[in-house]
KOLGU-852424 format. One record per residue (C-alpha): residue number from 1; residue in three letters; x, y, z. Coordinates in steps of 0.25 Angstrom, whole numbers, plus 5000, padded with zeros to 4 digits. Example, Ala and Ser with C-alpha at 12.3 -4.5 7.8 and 13.67 -1.06 7.14 Angstrom:
pt zakol:1, papa:ala, u:5049, v:4982, w:5031
pt zakol:2, papa:ser, u:5055, v:4996, w:5029
//
This chain:
pt zakol:1, papa:met, u:5000, v:5000, w:5000
pt zakol:2, papa:leu, u:5006, v:5014, w:4996
pt zakol:3, papa:pro, u:5007, v:5024, w:5007
pt zakol:4, papa:leu, u:4997, v:5035, w:5007
pt zakol:5, papa:lys, u:5003, v:5049, w:5002
pt zakol:6, papa:ala, u:4999, v:5062, w:5008
pt zakol:7, papa:pro, u:4991, v:5071, w:4999
pt zakol:8, papa:arg, u:4999, v:5081, w:4992
pt zakol:9, papa:gly, u:4990, v:5092, w:4998
pt zakol:10, papa:arg, u:4993, v:5088, w:5012
pt zakol:11, papa:lys, u:5008, v:5088, w:5010
pt zakol:12, papa:gly, u:5008, v:5102, w:5003
pt zakol:13, papa:lys, u:5000, v:5107, w:5015
pt zakol:14, papa:gly, u:5010, v:5101, w:5025
pt zakol:15, papa:arg, u:5022, v:5108, w:5018
pt zakol:16, papa:his, u:5014, v:5121, w:5017
pt zakol:17, papa:met, u:5012, v:5121, w:5032
pt zakol:18, papa:lys, u:5026, v:5118, w:5035
pt zakol:19, papa:thr, u:5030, v:5130, w:5026
pt zakol:20, papa:gln, u:5021, v:5139, w:5034
pt zakol:21, papa:gln, u:5026, v:5134, w:5047
pt zakol:22, papa:ala, u:5040, v:5137, w:5042
pt zakol:23, papa:gly, u:5036, v:5150, w:5038
pt zakol:24, papa:arg, u:5030, v:5154, w:5051
pt zakol:25, papa:leu, u:5043, v:5149, w:5058
pt zakol:26, papa:lys, u:5051, v:5158, w:5049
pt zakol:27, papa:leu, u:5043, v:5170, w:5052
pt zakol:28, papa:ile, u:5044, v:5167, w:5067
pt zakol:29, papa:glu, u:5059, v:5166, w:5066
pt zakol:30, papa:ile, u:5060, v:5179, w:5058
pt zakol:31, papa:phe, u:5051, v:5186, w:5068
pt zakol:32, papa:leu, u:5060, v:5181, w:5080
pt zakol:33, papa:leu, u:5072, v:5186, w:5073
pt zakol:34, papa:leu, u:5066, v:5199, w:5070
pt zakol:35, papa:phe, u:5062, v:5200, w:5085
pt zakol:36, papa:leu, u:5076, v:5196, w:5090
pt zakol:37, papa:ala, u:5082, v:5206, w:5081
pt zakol:38, papa:ala, u:5073, v:5218, w:5086
pt zakol:39, papa:phe, u:5075, v:5214, w:5100
pt zakol:40, papa:leu, u:5090, v:5214, w:5099
pt zakol:41, papa:ala, u:5090, v:5227, w:5091
pt zakol:42, papa:thr, u:5081, v:5233, w:5102
pt zakol:43, papa:gly, u:5090, v:5228, w:5113
pt zakol:44, papa:ala, u:5103, v:5234, w:5106
pt zakol:45, papa:met, u:5096, v:5248, w:5104
pt zakol:46, papa:ala, u:5091, v:5248, w:5119
pt zakol:47, papa:leu, u:5105, v:5244, w:5124
pt zakol:48, papa:gln, u:5111, v:5255, w:5115
pt zakol:49, papa:ala, u:5101, v:5266, w:5120
pt zakol:50, papa:gly, u:5103, v:5261, w:5135
pt zakol:51, papa:gln, u:5118, v:5263, w:5133
pt zakol:52, papa:glu, u:5117, v:5276, w:5126
pt zakol:53, papa:leu, u:5109, v:5281, w:5138
pt zakol:54, papa:ser, u:5118, v:5275, w:5149
pt zakol:55, papa:asp, u:5130, v:5282, w:5143
pt zakol:56, papa:lys, u:5123, v:5296, w:5146
pt zakol:57, papa:val, u:5119, v:5295, w:5160
pt zakol:58, papa:val, u:5126, v:5292, w:5174
pt zakol:59, papa:arg, u:5118, v:5285, w:5184
pt zakol:60, papa:leu, u:5118, v:5287, w:5199
pt zakol:61, papa:his, u:5118, v:5274, w:5207
pt zakol:62, papa:val, u:5117, v:5275, w:5223
pt zakol:63, papa:leu, u:5118, v:5262, w:5231
pt zakol:64, papa:ala, u:5113, v:5262, w:5245
pt zakol:65, papa:asn, u:5121, v:5254, w:5256
pt zakol:66, papa:ser, u:5109, v:5246, w:5259
pt zakol:67, papa:asp, u:5094, v:5245, w:5258
pt zakol:68, papa:ser, u:5091, v:5250, w:5272
pt zakol:69, papa:glu, u:5082, v:5263, w:5272
pt zakol:70, papa:glu, u:5094, v:5271, w:5278
pt zakol:71, papa:asp, u:5103, v:5267, w:5267
pt zakol:72, papa:gln, u:5093, v:5269, w:5256
pt zakol:73, papa:ala, u:5090, v:5283, w:5262
pt zakol:74, papa:leu, u:5105, v:5286, w:5262
pt zakol:75, papa:lys, u:5107, v:5282, w:5248
pt zakol:76, papa:leu, u:5097, v:5292, w:5243
pt zakol:77, papa:lys, u:5104, v:5303, w:5251
pt zakol:78, papa:val, u:5118, v:5299, w:5245
pt zakol:79, papa:arg, u:5111, v:5299, w:5231
pt zakol:80, papa:asp, u:5106, v:5313, w:5233
pt zakol:81, papa:arg, u:5120, v:5318, w:5238
pt zakol:82, papa:ile, u:5126, v:5312, w:5225
pt zakol:83, papa:leu, u:5116, v:5318, w:5216
pt zakol:84, papa:ser, u:5118, v:5332, w:5223
pt zakol:85, papa:cys, u:5133, v:5331, w:5219
pt zakol:86, papa:ala, u:5132, v:5324, w:5206
pt zakol:87, papa:glu, u:5121, v:5332, w:5199
pt zakol:88, papa:pro, u:5128, v:5346, w:5200
pt zakol:89, papa:leu, u:5141, v:5339, w:5196
pt zakol:90, papa:leu, u:5134, v:5333, w:5183
pt zakol:91, papa:ala, u:5126, v:5346, w:5180
pt zakol:92, papa:ser, u:5137, v:5350, w:5170
pt zakol:93, papa:ala, u:5139, v:5336, w:5163
pt zakol:94, papa:ala, u:5134, v:5336, w:5149
pt zakol:95, papa:asp, u:5135, v:5321, w:5147
pt zakol:96, papa:arg, u:5138, v:5308, w:5154
pt zakol:97, papa:arg, u:5153, v:5309, w:5151
pt zakol:98, papa:glu, u:5154, v:5322, w:5158
pt zakol:99, papa:ala, u:5145, v:5317, w:5170
pt zakol:100, papa:glu, u:5154, v:5305, w:5172
pt zakol:101, papa:ala, u:5166, v:5314, w:5172
pt zakol:102, papa:leu, u:5160, v:5323, w:5182
pt zakol:103, papa:leu, u:5156, v:5311, w:5191
pt zakol:104, papa:arg, u:5169, v:5304, w:5191
pt zakol:105, papa:gly, u:5176, v:5317, w:5195
pt zakol:106, papa:gln, u:5167, v:5318, w:5207
pt zakol:107, papa:val, u:5165, v:5304, w:5212
pt zakol:108, papa:leu, u:5173, v:5306, w:5224
pt zakol:109, papa:glu, u:5165, v:5318, w:5228
pt zakol:110, papa:leu, u:5152, v:5311, w:5226
pt zakol:111, papa:glu, u:5157, v:5299, w:5234
pt zakol:112, papa:arg, u:5161, v:5309, w:5245
pt zakol:113, papa:ala, u:5147, v:5316, w:5244
pt zakol:114, papa:ala, u:5140, v:5302, w:5246
pt zakol:115, papa:ala, u:5149, v:5299, w:5258
pt zakol:116, papa:leu, u:5145, v:5312, w:5265
pt zakol:117, papa:glu, u:5130, v:5310, w:5263
pt zakol:118, papa:ile, u:5132, v:5296, w:5269
pt zakol:119, papa:gln, u:5139, v:5301, w:5281
pt zakol:120, papa:ala, u:5129, v:5313, w:5282
pt zakol:121, papa:asn, u:5118, v:5302, w:5284
pt zakol:122, papa:gly, u:5126, v:5295, w:5295
pt zakol:123, papa:tyr, u:5131, v:5283, w:5287
pt zakol:124, papa:asp, u:5146, v:5279, w:5285
pt zakol:125, papa:tyr, u:5143, v:5270, w:5272
pt zakol:126, papa:pro, u:5154, v:5271, w:5262
pt zakol:127, papa:val, u:5150, v:5276, w:5248
pt zakol:128, papa:ser, u:5156, v:5275, w:5234
pt zakol:129, papa:val, u:5153, v:5283, w:5222
pt zakol:130, papa:his, u:5158, v:5280, w:5208
pt zakol:131, papa:leu, u:5154, v:5280, w:5193
pt zakol:132, papa:glu, u:5153, v:5267, w:5186
pt zakol:133, papa:asp, u:5145, v:5260, w:5175
pt zakol:134, papa:thr, u:5133, v:5253, w:5182
pt zakol:135, papa:val, u:5122, v:5244, w:5176
pt zakol:136, papa:phe, u:5108, v:5248, w:5179
pt zakol:137, papa:pro, u:5095, v:5242, w:5176
pt zakol:138, papa:thr, u:5083, v:5250, w:5169
pt zakol:139, papa:arg, u:5079, v:5261, w:5179
pt zakol:140, papa:glu, u:5066, v:5268, w:5178
pt zakol:141, papa:tyr, u:5067, v:5282, w:5186
pt zakol:142, papa:glu, u:5055, v:5291, w:5188
pt zakol:143, papa:asp, u:5058, v:5300, w:5176
pt zakol:144, papa:phe, u:5067, v:5291, w:5167
pt zakol:145, papa:thr, u:5072, v:5277, w:5164
pt zakol:146, papa:leu, u:5086, v:5272, w:5162
pt zakol:147, papa:pro, u:5089, v:5259, w:5155
pt zakol:148, papa:ala, u:5097, v:5247, w:5160
pt zakol:149, papa:gly, u:5112, v:5249, w:5157
pt zakol:150, papa:lys, u:5126, v:5252, w:5162
pt zakol:151, papa:tyr, u:5127, v:5267, w:5166
pt zakol:152, papa:leu, u:5138, v:5275, w:5172
pt zakol:153, papa:ala, u:5133, v:5277, w:5187
pt zakol:154, papa:leu, u:5137, v:5285, w:5199
pt zakol:155, papa:arg, u:5137, v:5274, w:5209
pt zakol:156, papa:val, u:5136, v:5278, w:5224
pt zakol:157, papa:ile, u:5137, v:5266, w:5233
pt zakol:158, papa:ile, u:5134, v:5268, w:5248
pt zakol:159, papa:gly, u:5139, v:5258, w:5258
pt zakol:160, papa:ala, u:5137, v:5244, w:5253
pt zakol:161, papa:gly, u:5129, v:5248, w:5242
pt zakol:162, papa:glu, u:5119, v:5237, w:5244
pt zakol:163, papa:gly, u:5106, v:5245, w:5245
pt zakol:164, papa:his, u:5096, v:5249, w:5234
pt zakol:165, papa:asn, u:5102, v:5259, w:5224
pt zakol:166, papa:trp, u:5098, v:5272, w:5218
pt zakol:167, papa:trp, u:5099, v:5275, w:5203
pt zakol:168, papa:cys, u:5098, v:5287, w:5195
pt zakol:169, papa:val, u:5105, v:5296, w:5184
pt zakol:170, papa:val, u:5115, v:5306, w:5189
pt zakol:171, papa:phe, u:5118, v:5311, w:5175
pt zakol:172, papa:pro, u:5109, v:5316, w:5169
pt zakol:173, papa:pro, u:5104, v:5321, w:5182
pt zakol:174, papa:leu, u:5091, v:5313, w:5181
pt zakol:175, papa:cys, u:5091, v:5308, w:5196
pt zakol:176, papa:ala, u:5085, v:5322, w:5201
pt zakol:177, papa:ala, u:5079, v:5327, w:5188
pt zakol:178, papa:ala, u:5064, v:5329, w:5188
pt zakol:179, papa:ser, u:5056, v:5322, w:5177
pt zakol:180, papa:ala, u:5055, v:5334, w:5168
pt zakol:181, papa:asp, u:5070, v:5336, w:5169
pt zakol:182, papa:val, u:5075, v:5322, w:5165
pt zakol:183, papa:pro, u:5075, v:5324, w:5150
pt zakol:184, papa:glu, u:5082, v:5337, w:5151
pt zakol:185, papa:ala, u:5093, v:5331, w:5160
pt zakol:186, papa:ala, u:5095, v:5319, w:5151
pt zakol:187, papa:leu, u:5096, v:5327, w:5139
pt zakol:188, papa:ala, u:5106, v:5337, w:5145
pt zakol:189, papa:ala, u:5115, v:5325, w:5148
pt zakol:190, papa:gly, u:5115, v:5320, w:5134
pt zakol:191, papa:leu, u:5104, v:5310, w:5133
pt zakol:192, papa:ser, u:5097, v:5311, w:5120
pt zakol:193, papa:pro, u:5082, v:5314, w:5119
pt zakol:194, papa:ala, u:5079, v:5300, w:5115
pt zakol:195, papa:gln, u:5086, v:5295, w:5128
pt zakol:196, papa:val, u:5079, v:5305, w:5136
pt zakol:197, papa:gly, u:5066, v:5300, w:5131
pt zakol:198, papa:leu, u:5070, v:5286, w:5134
pt zakol:199, papa:ile, u:5074, v:5288, w:5148
pt zakol:200, papa:thr, u:5062, v:5297, w:5151
pt zakol:201, papa:glu, u:5053, v:5286, w:5145
pt zakol:202, papa:glu, u:5047, v:5296, w:5135
pt zakol:203, papa:asn, u:5049, v:5283, w:5126
pt zakol:204, papa:gln, u:5040, v:5274, w:5134
pt zakol:205, papa:gly, u:5047, v:5261, w:5129
pt zakol:206, papa:tyr, u:5060, v:5265, w:5136
pt zakol:207, papa:val, u:5058, v:5257, w:5149
pt zakol:208, papa:leu, u:5056, v:5245, w:5140
pt zakol:209, papa:lys, u:5069, v:5248, w:5132
pt zakol:210, papa:ser, u:5076, v:5250, w:5146
pt zakol:211, papa:lys, u:5072, v:5236, w:5150
pt zakol:212, papa:leu, u:5077, v:5231, w:5136
pt zakol:213, papa:val, u:5090, v:5237, w:5139
pt zakol:214, papa:glu, u:5090, v:5231, w:5153
pt zakol:215, papa:phe, u:5087, v:5217, w:5146
pt zakol:216, papa:trp, u:5099, v:5219, w:5136
pt zakol:217, papa:arg, u:5108, v:5223, w:5147
pt zakol:218, papa:asp, u:5105, v:5211, w:5155
pt zakol:219, papa:leu, u:5106, v:5202, w:5143
pt zakol:220, papa:glu, u:5120, v:5208, w:5140
pt zakol:221, papa:gly, u:5124, v:5205, w:5155
pt zakol:222, papa:lys, u:5120, v:5191, w:5154
pt zakol:223, papa:leu, u:5128, v:5189, w:5141
pt zakol:224, papa:asp, u:5140, v:5195, w:5145
//
């Protein structure tokens, strides 16, 4: 008995279905590749924007001795003393390069001012003040947002430096600037109008972009 042969129509239909499935898989592959390319490009642009911004500011980073109520209150007093010294000093700085040079020339004076404030409040904690590159996460302040990245920071470490810290921006002088003054202060320090629009969240997508920068920074750290 001869084997039964499948109808030609059924064979043709099977080949057509396989061709359709292969076409769908190809489209999915193309879509995934385009998505990956767009994601990588967006990440690269976000990192570049974050780096360009970090090259124009100096952060202030004050670390308390501990998390006790007294040590946290002392941290804020030391912060205020440092700002009262640093802001007039940096008033003449046209850009971050000049701000850095001025701060480096007065680090010992700033450290002395911090020590005097600590002593005036009845403590004998040691304190150190120095400028160094420091990695910060994305930080949302009341009137502006800064993306994650490595920033030049004026770091003030009180005692053991194991308490909650306080971050802000000493140049441009955004720590004490009123909301309406933030754009003007940032522009005067050399930030572009686009960068000012980003940090003040006139572009509402900036927090998302900041988180994207933070993601890429974390990924870079894991790959290093």
